[in-house]
C-alpha positions, 0 to 999 in steps of 0.5 A: 723424369725421376720416377717411372709409373709402369707396372714393372715398378709400381707396387700393388699393395692391399687392398688394391688388386690391380695396377689401375687400383694401385695408380689410383691409390698413389694419386690419392696419397699424393693429393691428400698430402698436396691438398689436405687430407680432409679435402680429399674423398675417394669414391668407391663403386658404383662408377660415377666417372670420378675416382677422387673428389676434392671438395674444397676446390670443387675438383673431380679427378679421374685416374687413368693408367697404362701398364707401360707407363710413359712409354704407353698412351692413355685410351681416349675413348675410355676417358671420354666415357668416364667424362660423360658419366661424370657430367651426368653426376656433376650437380650431385657431386658438385664439381666444377673442374674435371682432371684426368690423372694419368701415368702417360700422355694422350695422343693429339687425336685422343686429346681432341676426342675428349675436348669434342666430347666435352663440348657435346656435353655442354662442358667448357673445355677450360674446365678440363685439366690433364695432369700427366706423368710430369705432374705426378713425377714432381709430387713424388719428388717433393714427397719422396719419403711418403711414396718410397714404399709404393715403388720397387725400383731395384733391378737385379742383374745376375753374374751371367749378364754382367759378364756379357757386359764386360765381354762387349766392352773395350777394357780387355779384362780377363773374364776368367779372373772375374768368374773366380771372383769369390767363394761367396757367389751371393754377394752383391752391391747396390748402384744408385744414381742422382738422376732417377730412383732406379737401383741396380743390384749387381754381383760384388766383384771385389778384385775389379778395378773401380774403372772397370766396374764403372764402365760396366755400370755406364753400359747397364744404364745405357750411358756409354755413348753419351760420353761421345756427345757434349753439345746441345742447343749451341752451348757446350754442355758436358755430363761428367760421371763419377762413382761415389761411396759414402759421398766420396768420389772413388779413384779409378785405379783401386780395387773394390776390395781395397776400399772395404766395400762389403756385400749390400753396400751402396755406390752412387753413379753421380752425374754432373751437368758441367757448364761453367765453374762457380768459382769463376763467377765468384772471383769476378764478383769479388773483384767487382761486387756491382757486376750484375752480369756475373751475378746473373751468371752465378745464379744460372750455374746454381740453378743448372746444378740443381742448387735451387734454394741457393739460386733462388736466394741469388736471384732475390738478392739481385732483384733487391739491388737491381729491381728492374733486371728482367733476367733476375726476375725471369730466373726467379720465376723459373726456379719457383717453377722448378721447385713446384711452387707453381702458383708463386711462379705464375705470379712471378711471370705475370709480374715480370710480363706486366713490367717487361711486355717484350720478355718472351722468355717470361711469356714462354715460362708462363705458358710452361707453368700453366702446362705443368699445372694441367691448365692446357687450354690456357697454356695453348693461349699463353703460347700464342703471343710468343709465337706471334712475337717470334714471327714478327722478329723473324729475319731480325736476329742480329738487330739487338747487337746494334740496338739500345741497351734494352735490346741487348739485355733481351738478347742476353735473356734468350741466351740465358734461357737457352742455357736453362733449356739445355740443362733441362733437355740434357737431364731429361734425355739422360733420364729417358736413356737410363729408363729405356736401358733398364727396361731392356735388361733381361734380368729385370725383377718385377716388384714383389707384391706386398701382402704384409698384414701389418701394412694392410691393417695400417691402410684400414686404420687410415681409411676408417679414421676418415669421416664417414662423409668422405666415403661413398658406398 
């Protein structure tokens, strides 16, 4: 995930005084943007088991959090008690759907406890949704400008620890040369990356080669060992790393001071997941504009490299020319899901499955979409046909090679799906690796709580501009 929702990075802004309040405020802010400011009402004490109410959707949200973020688990008993309280006020608050908004997941036993409590209280489990960290990570990504002041992802690494990183490396660098780097010991640069929101603030070592600095950055992010592994799910997939300044890739053989990099400048660690060069597909299509296999491959590369708008356009172009192509229709649905257009994605998967009942990748994608929407009970049911279909086909994995064109197409579809899964898996793996490494840094700077009176006044203004009916005393 791009965002980490732990107490190390989520700011507690006035009037909030606890981490739980800060998480609730973040959820409220995102829901107001996603569902409309007039539809969202924050409920203040006394406790009714509901923190946020969406009146237009008759949906209640209960916010639960752990200071460890995704590395922790949510207290299921506390959640079940909130659900009991909410059910007692169900008719008064007029909610139909009950959603847990969490910054971490429940354990399997915890999930079962909540579902069992719901049944005991005569509430249908289908009316409960679990909106976990992946859901909020997506909303934060979509509305990044809105939430940027809610987090402090700047992690400061001092010179002592950076020197230890160099000593542990294999560059053979002279530590004495580093120590005498500059008379201005307070100079530093910011290291960003394109996979997560975390930033490293490290000392500016102007006399170092870019390559040496680059290796240290990889070590700080925990990515050094990743370079040794490049195979996932049977497909060659290699992460390529580079260091950029002002969107230009830096040569490893120059020194930072020769690039006129100053204190406070931002360098980006750029990670590219390399599958197939786009130019290769472009050349094939140029020679044979009707080659639908190359068109699909090109769209897959665009999708895997995060160029989702271009990928969506490519899939839609293919569908306009080849309306029966299941690969293009499934790929379009996958891009819609990746961009957070979940309702459209679900409709696209439904249409694909209706026309191609054996499209197992579309069935899996539909289940994943329901899961992303927090509709877990429906997602579990949606996985069943895929499991049954795979079970029926066990021992027949080579049949498609000798079968009709339809079967070969279905086999190719699974291969393309593996590429998509491979990219998603590796990206998630890299993100988790980076977050774990950053959290282990000894000089981690906890976010400074913002007591700025101007921000507090702004919050009060926004709150009082809402209708009195939107506040519960």
